[in-house]
SERO-4910 file (N, C-alpha, C, O; in steps of 0.05 Angstrom, whole numbers):
BEGIN
 pado doro    nc1    nc2    nc3   cac1   cac2   cac3    cc1    cc2    cc3    oc1    oc2    oc3
  Gly    A    152    -80    312    139    -98    330    114   -109    319    105   -101    297
  Ser    A    101   -127    334     77   -140    324     53   -121    325     31   -129    315
  Ser    A     55    -98    337     33    -79    339     30    -62    314     11    -46    312
  Glu    A     48    -64    295     46    -49    270     21    -57    255     14    -80    255
  Pro    A      7    -37    243    -17    -44    228    -11    -59    203     10    -57    191
  Gly    A    -31    -74    194    -28    -87    168    -23   -117    171    -18   -127    192
  Val    A    -26   -130    148    -22   -159    146      8   -164    139     18   -151    121
  Arg    A     21   -181    154     49   -188    148     50   -205    122     36   -225    120
  Val    A     67   -196    104     70   -210     79    100   -216     75    117   -198     78
  Ser    A    107   -240     68    135   -246     61    135   -262     36    116   -277     30
  Ala    A    157   -261     22    159   -275     -3    188   -283     -8    207   -269      1
  Arg    A    192   -305    -21    219   -313    -30    218   -314    -61    201   -327    -73
  Val    A    237   -300    -73    237   -297   -102    260   -314   -113    282   -315   -103
  Arg    A    254   -327   -135    273   -343   -150    272   -336   -179    251   -328   -190
  Thr    A    295   -338   -193    295   -335   -222    290   -362   -234    288   -382   -220
  Asn    A    288   -363   -261    285   -389   -274    309   -407   -270    306   -432   -272
  Ala    A    331   -396   -263    355   -412   -258    356   -420   -228    376   -432   -219
  Ala    A    335   -414   -213    332   -421   -185    351   -405   -167    354   -411   -143
  Ala    A    363   -384   -178    381   -367   -162    364   -345   -149    342   -339   -158
  Ala    A    375   -334   -128    362   -312   -114    369   -286   -129    393   -279   -130
  Pro    A    350   -272   -140    357   -247   -155    361   -224   -136    344   -217   -120
  His    A    385   -212   -138    391   -190   -120    378   -164   -127    374   -146   -110
  Ser    A    370   -161   -153    359   -135   -161    329   -136   -164    317   -118   -176
  Ala    A    316   -157   -154    287   -159   -156    273   -140   -137    282   -134   -116
  Val    A    249   -132   -146    231   -116   -130    204   -130   -129    194   -138   -150
  Val    A    193   -133   -105    166   -145   -103    146   -123   -104    147   -103    -89
  Leu    A    127   -126   -123    105   -107   -126     80   -119   -116     73   -142   -123
  Ile    A     65   -105    -99     39   -114    -89     20    -92    -97     23    -69    -89
  Phe    A     -1    -99   -112    -20    -79   -120    -49    -90   -120    -52   -114   -123
  Pro    A    -68    -73   -116    -96    -82   -112   -107    -96   -137   -100    -88   -159
  Val    A   -124   -116   -132   -139   -128   -154   -157   -108   -167   -162   -108   -191
  Asn    A   -168    -90   -151   -186    -69   -161   -171    -48   -177   -155    -33   -166
  Arg    A   -175    -49   -203   -159    -31   -221   -164     -2   -216   -146     15   -222
  Asp    A   -187      6   -205   -193     34   -200   -173     45   -180   -167     69   -181
  Arg    A   -162     28   -163   -143     38   -142   -115     40   -153    -97     50   -138
  Trp    A   -110     32   -177    -83     34   -188    -76     64   -192    -53     71   -190
  Thr    A    -96     80   -199    -91    108   -204   -104    126   -183    -94    148   -177
  Asn    A   -126    117   -170   -139    133   -150   -135    120   -123   -153    105   -114
  Ala    A   -113    125   -110   -107    111    -85   -124    122    -62   -129    107    -43
  Gly    A   -132    147    -64   -149    158    -43   -136    158    -15   -112    163    -13
  Phe    A   -152    151      5   -142    152     32   -122    129     38   -108    130     58
  Gln    A   -122    109     21   -105     86     25    -75     92     21    -58     76     27
  Gly    A    -69    115      9    -42    121      3    -35    109    -24    -52    103    -40
  Arg    A     -9    105    -29     -1     96    -56    -12     68    -61    -13     51    -43
  Ala    A    -21     63    -85    -35     38    -91    -15     15    -95    -22     -8    -90
  Val    A      9     21   -104     27     -1   -110     51      0    -90     65     20    -88
  Asn    A     54    -22    -76     75    -24    -57     99    -37    -71     96    -59    -83
  Ala    A    122    -25    -70    146    -36    -84    169    -38    -63    177    -18    -52
  Val    A    178    -62    -59    199    -66    -38    221    -84    -50    215   -106    -60
  Pro    A    245    -75    -50    267    -91    -60    271   -116    -42    266   -115    -18
  Val    A    280   -138    -54    286   -162    -39    314   -159    -26    330   -142    -35
  Asp    A    319   -175     -6    346   -174      7    365   -192    -10    357   -202    -31
  Thr    A    389   -196      0    409   -211    -15    402   -240    -18    414   -254    -34
  His    A    383   -250     -2    374   -278     -4    349   -281    -21    337   -302    -23
  Gly    A    340   -258    -34    317   -259    -51    291   -259    -34    270   -268    -44
  Gln    A    293   -249    -10    269   -249      8    258   -221     11    272   -201     10
  Tyr    A    232   -221     15    217   -196     19    200   -198     44    189   -219     50
  Lys    A    199   -176     59    181   -175     81    168   -148     81    181   -127     77
  Gly    A    142   -147     86    128   -121     87    101   -124    100     94   -145    110
  Arg    A     86   -102    100     59   -102    111     40    -88     92     48    -68     79
  Met    A     16    -98     90     -5    -86     73    -31    -86     88    -36   -102    105
  Pro    A    -49    -67     81    -76    -68     91    -90    -94     81    -83   -104     60
  Ala    A   -109   -103     96   -125   -127     87   -138   -120     60   -145    -98     55
  Gly    A   -140   -141     43   -153   -137     17   -144   -158     -3   -130   -177      4
  Glu    A   -152   -154    -28   -145   -172    -50   -123   -159    -66   -126   -136    -75
  Tyr    A   -102   -173    -70    -78   -162    -84    -67   -181   -104    -71   -205   -103
  Phe    A    -52   -169   -123    -34   -184   -140     -6   -179   -128      0   -158   -119
  Ile    A     11   -200   -129     38   -198   -119     56   -209   -141     51   -231   -151
  Ala    A     77   -194   -148     95   -203   -169    123   -193   -163    127   -173   -150
  Ala    A    143   -208   -173    171   -200   -171    181   -193   -199    178   -209   -217
  Val    A    193   -169   -201    204   -160   -226    232   -149   -221    239   -144   -198
  Asp    A    247   -145   -243    273   -132   -240    269   -103   -232    249    -91   -238
  Ser    A    288    -92   -217    286    -65   -207    281    -45   -229    268    -25   -225
  Asp    A    293    -49   -253    289    -31   -275    259    -31   -284    248    -10   -290
  Asp    A    247    -54   -284    219    -56   -292    200    -45   -270    179    -34   -277
  Ala    A    209    -46   -245    192    -36   -223    187     -6   -226    168      5   -215
  Asp    A    205      8   -240    202     37   -244    176     44   -260    167     66   -260
  Arg    A    165     24   -273    141     28   -290    115     23   -274     94     22   -286
  Arg    A    117     20   -248     94     12   -232     71     32   -232     49     26   -223
  Ser    A     77     57   -241     55     77   -241     39     76   -267     20     90   -271
  Glu    A     47     58   -286     34     56   -312     12     35   -310     18     11   -307
  Pro    A    -13     43   -313    -35     22   -312    -31      0   -332    -38    -23   -326
  Ala    A    -21      6   -356    -18    -15   -377      3    -36   -368      0    -60   -373
  Phe    A     24    -26   -354     44    -44   -343     32    -62   -322     37    -87   -322
  Leu    A     16    -51   -304      4    -67   -282    -16    -87   -294    -19   -109   -284
  Ala    A    -30    -78   -315    -50    -96   -328    -35   -121   -339    -45   -143   -336
  Ser    A    -13   -117   -353      1   -139   -364     14   -157   -342     15   -181   -345
  Leu    A     22   -144   -321     34   -158   -299     13   -175   -284     19   -197   -275
  Ser    A    -11   -164   -282    -32   -178   -266    -39   -205   -278    -47   -223   -263
  Ala    A    -35   -208   -304    -41   -234   -317    -21   -255   -309    -27   -279   -311
  Arg    A      2   -247   -299     23   -266   -292     30   -266   -262     46   -282   -253
  Ala    A     17   -248   -248     23   -245   -219      7   -266   -203    -12   -279   -214
  Glu    A     15   -270   -178      0   -287   -160    -22   -270   -147    -18   -247   -141
  Arg    A    -46   -282   -143    -67   -267   -130    -69   -276   -101    -69   -300    -96
  Val    A    -69   -257    -82    -70   -264    -54    -93   -249    -40    -99   -226    -47
  Ser    A   -105   -262    -21   -124   -250     -3   -111   -245     24   -102   -264     37
  Leu    A   -110   -220     32    -97   -214     58   -119   -207     78   -136   -189     73
  Asn    A   -120   -221    100   -140   -217    121   -126   -208    146   -104   -217    152
  Trp    A   -138   -190    161   -126   -179    186   -118   -203    204   -133   -222    207
  Gly    A    -95   -201    215    -85   -222    233    -70   -244    218    -56   -260    231
  Asp    A    -71   -244    192    -57   -265    176    -28   -258    174    -19   -236    178
  Thr    A    -12   -279    169     15   -276    159     16   -292    133     11   -316    133
  Lys    A     22   -279    111     21   -292     85     49   -295     74     65   -276     74
  Thr    A     56   -320     66     82   -325     55     78   -335     26     62   -353     22
  Gln    A     92   -323      8     88   -329    -21    114   -336    -34    134   -321    -31
  Ala    A    115   -357    -49    138   -363    -66    133   -350    -93    112   -354   -106
  Leu    A    153   -334   -102    150   -320   -128    172   -326   -147    195   -331   -138
  Arg    A    166   -327   -172    186   -330   -193    189   -302   -207    169   -289   -212
  Leu    A    213   -294   -211    218   -269   -224    205   -268   -252    209   -286   -268
  Ile    A    189   -248   -257    175   -245   -282    192   -228   -301    200   -206   -295
  Glu    A    198   -240   -324    212   -226   -345    193   -208   -360    173   -218   -371
  Val    A    197   -182   -360    179   -164   -373    189   -156   -400    213   -149   -403
  Ala    A    172   -157   -420    180   -149   -447    184   -119   -447    170   -104   -433
  Pro    A    204   -109   -462    210    -80   -462    187    -64   -474    189    -39   -475
***
């Protein structure tokens, strides 16, 4: 329901071929790098949610500054590695989430080097 805490975030993911990727995972992680490893009271620092069959993502996050990126599900397994997040942050979209907002983001699947 609408009483759930957090800012509503939705995204639509496309590949370079403009197809909806079925195995994509949307990663949302704080701009503040200290929180990548020290999540503290906020819980896990990196939110990872698979997209649906239409390449769409819906979720909720606390208000704040975040990077948002879509990667293949195999690459999403590396989300606990600060070096992976650092490389991803250079290509991710940056979003500001404010209480009461609903944020919709168009994302392109990021191909991650092995």
